[in-house]
VOPAGU-2260 file (C-alpha; in pm, 1 decimal, decimal comma):
REM VOPAGU-2260
SITE   aa  ch    i         X         Y         Z
SITE  MET   A    0   -2538,7   -1669,9     128,7
SITE  SER   A    1   -2444,0   -1465,8     440,7
SITE  THR   A    2   -2433,2   -1085,1     448,4
SITE  GLY   A    3   -2032,1   -1120,5     449,8
SITE  ASP   A    4   -2042,1   -1344,7     147,9
SITE  ASP   A    5   -2268,3   -1080,2     -34,7
SITE  LEU   A    6   -2051,8    -804,0      71,8
SITE  ARG   A    7   -1741,5    -986,6     -42,9
SITE  SER   A    8   -1909,3   -1055,9    -372,4
SITE  GLN   A    9   -1998,6    -694,2    -417,2
SITE  ILE   A   10   -1648,0    -580,7    -328,8
SITE  PHE   A   11   -1489,4    -807,1    -579,6
SITE  ALA   A   12   -1714,7    -685,5    -847,2
SITE  LEU   A   13   -1569,3    -326,7    -826,1
SITE  SER   A   14   -1302,3    -220,9   -1046,6
SITE  ALA   A   15    -942,7    -235,5    -929,7
SITE  SER   A   16    -935,1     135,1    -865,0
SITE  GLU   A   17   -1251,2     127,6    -672,8
SITE  ARG   A   18   -1131,5    -147,2    -463,5
SITE  ALA   A   19    -795,6      57,7    -383,9
SITE  ASP   A   20   -1005,2     338,6    -258,1
SITE  LEU   A   21   -1209,6     133,2     -45,8
SITE  VAL   A   22    -896,1     -37,5      99,8
SITE  ARG   A   23    -767,6     318,3     153,2
SITE  LEU   A   24   -1081,3     432,8     334,4
SITE  LEU   A   25   -1107,9     133,1     536,5
SITE  LEU   A   26    -728,5     164,1     645,3
SITE  LEU   A   27    -802,1     528,5     739,8
SITE  SER   A   28   -1098,3     418,6     944,8
SITE  LEU   A   29    -867,1     228,9    1145,9
SITE  GLU   A   30    -633,1     525,6    1235,3
SITE  GLY   A   31    -875,0     675,8    1503,3
SITE  GLU   A   32    -766,7    1016,0    1381,4
SITE  SER   A   33    -858,7    1208,6    1084,5
SITE  PHE   A   34    -625,6    1191,2     808,4
SITE  ASP   A   35    -403,0    1493,9     748,3
SITE  ASP   A   36    -456,2    1627,3     381,3
SITE  GLU   A   37    -103,0    1759,8     393,2
SITE  VAL   A   38      19,0    1408,5     457,3
SITE  GLN   A   39    -188,3    1271,1     182,1
SITE  GLN   A   40     -71,1    1498,9     -70,6
SITE  ALA   A   41     285,8    1443,1      30,1
SITE  TRP   A   42     230,5    1066,7     -48,5
SITE  VAL   A   43      67,6    1157,0    -365,1
SITE  VAL   A   44     373,0    1365,0    -481,8
SITE  GLU   A   45     605,5    1099,4    -365,8
SITE  SER   A   46     423,4     808,6    -538,5
SITE  GLU   A   47     426,4    1025,8    -847,3
SITE  ARG   A   48     808,5    1082,9    -804,4
SITE  ARG   A   49     879,9     711,9    -791,3
SITE  SER   A   50     655,6     626,5   -1067,9
SITE  ASP   A   51     817,3     873,9   -1285,1
SITE  ALA   A   52    1175,7     762,6   -1193,6
SITE  TYR   A   53    1057,1     407,5   -1269,2
SITE  ARG   A   54     926,7     490,9   -1609,4
SITE  GLN   A   55    1244,4     698,3   -1699,0
SITE  GLY   A   56    1469,5     389,0   -1588,6
SITE  GLU   A   57    1613,0     565,1   -1295,5
SITE  SER   A   58    1487,3     298,5   -1047,4
SITE  GLN   A   59    1407,0     -49,0   -1079,0
SITE  SER   A   60    1124,7    -280,4    -929,5
SITE  ARG   A   61    1151,2    -620,8    -756,2
SITE  ASP   A   62     925,7    -882,8    -579,4
SITE  TRP   A   63     781,7    -747,9    -264,9
SITE  ARG   A   64     868,8   -1080,9     -99,4
SITE  GLU   A   65    1227,6   -1049,7    -195,5
SITE  ALA   A   66    1250,6    -695,0     -69,7
SITE  ILE   A   67    1086,3    -808,2     273,1
SITE  HIS   A   68    1314,4   -1120,0     308,6
SITE  GLU   A   69    1629,0    -866,6     255,1
SITE  MET   A   70    1477,7    -634,9     515,2
SITE  GLN   A   71    1444,5    -926,9     776,4
SITE  GLU   A   72    1786,2   -1046,3     727,0
SITE  GLU   A   73    1924,6    -690,9     756,7
SITE  LEU   A   74    1746,0    -659,4    1106,0
SITE  LYS   A   75    1872,7    -997,6    1200,5
SITE  ARG   A   76    2235,8    -892,9    1131,5
SITE  ARG   A   77    2188,5    -575,5    1323,0
SITE  ARG   A   78    2046,4    -734,3    1650,4
SITE  PRO   A   79    2315,2    -751,9    1931,8
SITE  THR   A   80    2412,8   -1105,6    2009,4
């Protein structure tokens, strides 16, 4: 087994929250600049607000593929012909 295969096995053995944290750290490493704590805190507040709104029935969820498709169609409509 290669090192990459070993690493993948170790990653998938992590819990979902540990994998999510790893993904966040990897994405931040691609940014090139240090991640602003203020921005991070703002996203935490916003995600909690959205989660609360969903739980209270003030917003609805939908399949991400459907949302992406709708955004793509809207962008096509906005393009000048």
